[in-house]
Structures are given as structure tokens and as C-alpha cells.
N, C-alpha and C positions, 0 to 999 in steps of 0.2 A: 092111080097106080098102074104102071106099065106091066106087061106080061112078065118081063124079067124081074121086076121088083116083087111081083106076086109069088113067083117061083122061089126067090130069095127068102121072102117073108115066110113061106111054108116050110123051107129048109131050116131057118133059124128057129121058128116055132116048134117044130118037131124035136129039135135038139134041146130047146128050153124045157119042153114037157119031160124030158129025161134028166133035167137038172145040168145041162151042158151048154156050151156055147162054141161058136165057130173058132173062136181064138184060143179055146182050151181052158178058159176060166169057168168057175162055177158061177151060179146066178148072183152070189153075194160077194164076189171078189172084184176088188179094184185092180187096175193095171198098176205097174210099178210107178211110184211117185218120186221124182228127184226134184230137189229144191236147191237153187244156188242163189246167193245173196250178194249185194253190193257190187254188181257187174257193170253198172253204168257210172262211169267216174264223175260226170257232172251233174248227176241227179242227187237230191237229198237222200233218196233211198231207192233201191231197185231190187228186182228179183226175177229169176227165170225159173219156170216150172215146166217139167216134162211129165206128162201123164200118158204113160205108153208113148206113142208117137206124136201126140197132141203137144204143142209147144206154145207157151204164152210168156211174154216179156212184159214187165211192169216198171214204169218209172214214177217216182214221186217228186213233185216239186212243191215248195212251200214259199209263198210270197205274202207281203203285206197287202191287205185289201180292205173293202168295205163290208160290214156285217149285213145280214138280212134285216129287214125292219122288224120282223116278228121275233127275231133272236138277237137282239143288239148286243148282248154280252157273251156271245159264243162265236167261235171260228166257223169257217165255211168248208164243206167237203164238196168236191166236184169230180165226177168219175166219167171218163170217156173211154170208148172202145173203138179200135180200128182193126178191121179184118183185112190184113195185108194180102193183096192179090196173089202174091207167091204161095200163100198158105193153102189155096184151094182154087180149082177151076170156076167154082161158084162165086168167088169174091171178085168184085170189080172195083176200080178206082172211083172216087166220088164221095158225096155225102154219106154219112152212116145209114145203112139200111135197117130193116126190121130186126134182123138177127143181132146186129151190133148194139142197137138201142136196147134190146131185151137183156143182153148180157150186162151192159153198163148199169141198167136199173136194178137187176138182181143183185149184182155186186154192191152197188151203192146202198141198197135197202138193207142188206145184211150188216154192213159196217154202220150205218145210221141207226137202225132199230136196235142193235146190240149196244149202241153207245160205245163202240170199240175205242174211239178217240174221245178223250176228255176235252170237248171243244170249249169249255169254259176256261180252261188254261191257255187257250189260244187268243184270248181277248187281250188286246194291248191298251186301247183306249175305249172304255164302254160307250157303245152306240156310234163310234167313229172309225176306229181302226182295229182290225183282227187279222189273224193269220188264215190264209186261204190254202188248203191242202188239195192239190191237183194230183189225181191217180189216173195215169194214162195206161191203157191196156193194149197191147199189140199181140194179135194172134199171128204166129209165124208158121204154124203148120196145124192143119185141122184134120184130126182123125177121131173126132167125136168128144162129147162132154166138154164143150168150151166153157160152160158156166162154172163147173167145179175148178177146172184148171185156172180160170181167170181170177176166181175169188181166192183161191189158195195163193196165187202169185201176188194178188193185191195185199193180202194179209202179211205175207213175208216181206214185201217191199215196205209196208208201213212200220212193221217192227224193225226194219233195217234203217229207217229214216233218222236222220239228225238234222236239227234246225238251229239257226243262228240264236245267240243269246240277244234278246232285245231289252231296251230300257227306255222308259218314257221320261224325257227331261223337258220340263216347261211345255207339256202337251205335244211334244214332238217325239217320234219314235227313232231311236238311235240303235245301231247295231254294235254290239260289244264283241270282243275276242272270245273265241270258243264256241263249242257246240253242245247241245243237249238233246237227248232223245225225244222223239214225239210222244206225248203223253198217251200211252196206250193203257186201256183198262179192261178190254174184252177182246176175245179171239173167235169171231164167228167163222164157222165152217159149214159149207153146203154139202149135201149129198143128193145125188141125182139118180132117179130110176127111169127106165124106159119100159113101157107096158106094150107087150106084143102077145096078141091072142090070149089075154087074161093071165099071162105070166109076167113077172117083173125082173128086170136085170139091173143091178146097180152099176154105175159108171159105164153107160152105153158107148161103144165105140162107133165109128162112122157107119159100118155096114148095118148095125142095129138101128142107129137113128134114121137111116133112110127108109126103114120099113115099120117103125114104131107107130102105134096107135096114139099114144099120149106120153108126155114126159112130166115128171114130178120132181121138183127140187125143194128140199127142206133145209133151212139154215139153222144151225144151233149155236147158242152161246157156250161160253166155257162151262156153265153150271148145268148144261144139258137142256136148257129151255129152248123152245123153238121161237125164233125172232122173225122168220120170213118164210113164206111158202110161194112157190110159182108153179102153175100148172099150164102146160101148153099141148097142142094137138086136139084132134076131134074126139078122141076116145074118153070114155068116163072112168071114174074111180068110185068105188063104194067106200062108205064110211069104215067098214070092216077092213078093207084093203089098206086104206090110208093108216088106220090104227096099227096094223101088222107092220107096215113099212117104217113107221115112226121108231119103233124099238130098234130095228136093224140100223136105221139111219143114224140114230143117237150113238150106237156103238161105233159105227164107221167114223163118224165125225170125231169122236174122242181119239180114235187111233191116228187119224190124219193130223189132228191138232198137235200131237206129240212130235210129228215130223217138222212142223212149222215153228212152234214156239220153243225156243231154246232157253234154258235156265241161265 
């Protein structure tokens, strides 16, 4: 860590010890969340999420494909993440780096482990043909907490998704007129904390991420159960700290879910 980063970390830590943050929030406050749906005309589903100044665009495509051998009667989920170079000086063109891979894996794990999509309803011909759901994440502006922004946008895009009506005739898959919603049955929401000098701040923005000791993300199902946890950074967390954060995270996840899931 450079001298400048150490000075900044000390300043952020001193404020956090007083329950404050550089951007004026308290330690348990999220930035404003804005969700827009259906903004990519040619995608089956799409959404754009603004988490403060962090901006993520998600497109969903649904195509006929082959099932995995170990799940012959279930559809397939594929999540990819692209850190667009214009989003941050740190991002460069080329194959996905560690950050992009981590974001895609955390988003994928939340959707998969919560069984958000009823994948058995995506089976067309058992063992032969299923629907493949592609979720493509594009980070357009990086101002911290890309995991939460990406996962929220992914869920909103999946809920926005419509798929063709398919019918199997003599073993062949045919497309019929009309659309039906993607069969969604759960709504996973992640909540991320940054640890800085033994204090924790929810929804870390970029300045906090640059000096944090560790990051913890917990993803919650609609019934409040944890379906995924991701920890990164060199700092440690005690069992007591994780227990305390879990209660707050569950409350935040419930609040965010109301913004994403519309009746």
C-alpha cells in the first residue's frame, strides 16, 4: 500500500470509528439504487442498475442447446462479465481478468444455489435439448461494489426476460407464436461489506475498496436464507463479526429485493 493510500485509509478509518464515511453515509447505508428494465430491444431480457455512480448493464439471451450430462433434464445457466475499459482506468481490453471472473462466479452462484430459475421447466427433450440462459454483465462505470450492482441487475434482467413458446413435434423442437416469462421462483440478493481497521461498511464505494482489508459478500434467498458467501482480501473476519453482519445483511437484502421484484 502506497503512502497516499495509507493516509487515505487512516482518514477513512478515523471517520468510520465515529460511524461516518467520506461520502456522508452511515456505516449501514447503501447508496441510491436505480433499476431500469427492458432497455435492450433485441435481448430476451435486460436491465440497467445504478448503485450510486456504479453502473451495470445486463442482457439475457435464451437459446436452444444441449444439457449437461449430469443434469439431462434441466436447462443451462451461463454468466459472463465484461469490465468495459471506459468504466475505469484499471480495466483493459482482452480476456476476462480475475475481477471479472469473480463477479461472474458470485452472480452465477447466487442464481444457481438459490434455484432462482426453475431449470427443469427449460427442458425440451430430456437428455437432448434444453434452453440455455445466457446472462451477460457489462460494467459501464466503476465506483465500487460491482458484485452487488451486477447481481441486482442480473436478477432484474431475468425477471424482465421473455422466451419463445416451444413445442416438440416428432422429436423436433418448433417455435410457436407468442412469448412466456422465464420461470423464476427465487430472488437472490447479495449484500457486500468492506472491512477497514476492524470496522465494517456496507456497499463500499471505490475509495473504500482501495484501502479495505477484506470484503465479505452474503447472498440471501427470498426467505432470508443464505445461499452463497464470498470473502476476498487478506484481512480476517471472526465468527462473531460474521454473525453480527448476517443480521444487518438480511435486512438490507429484504429492502433491496422490494426495489427489484415488482408484483
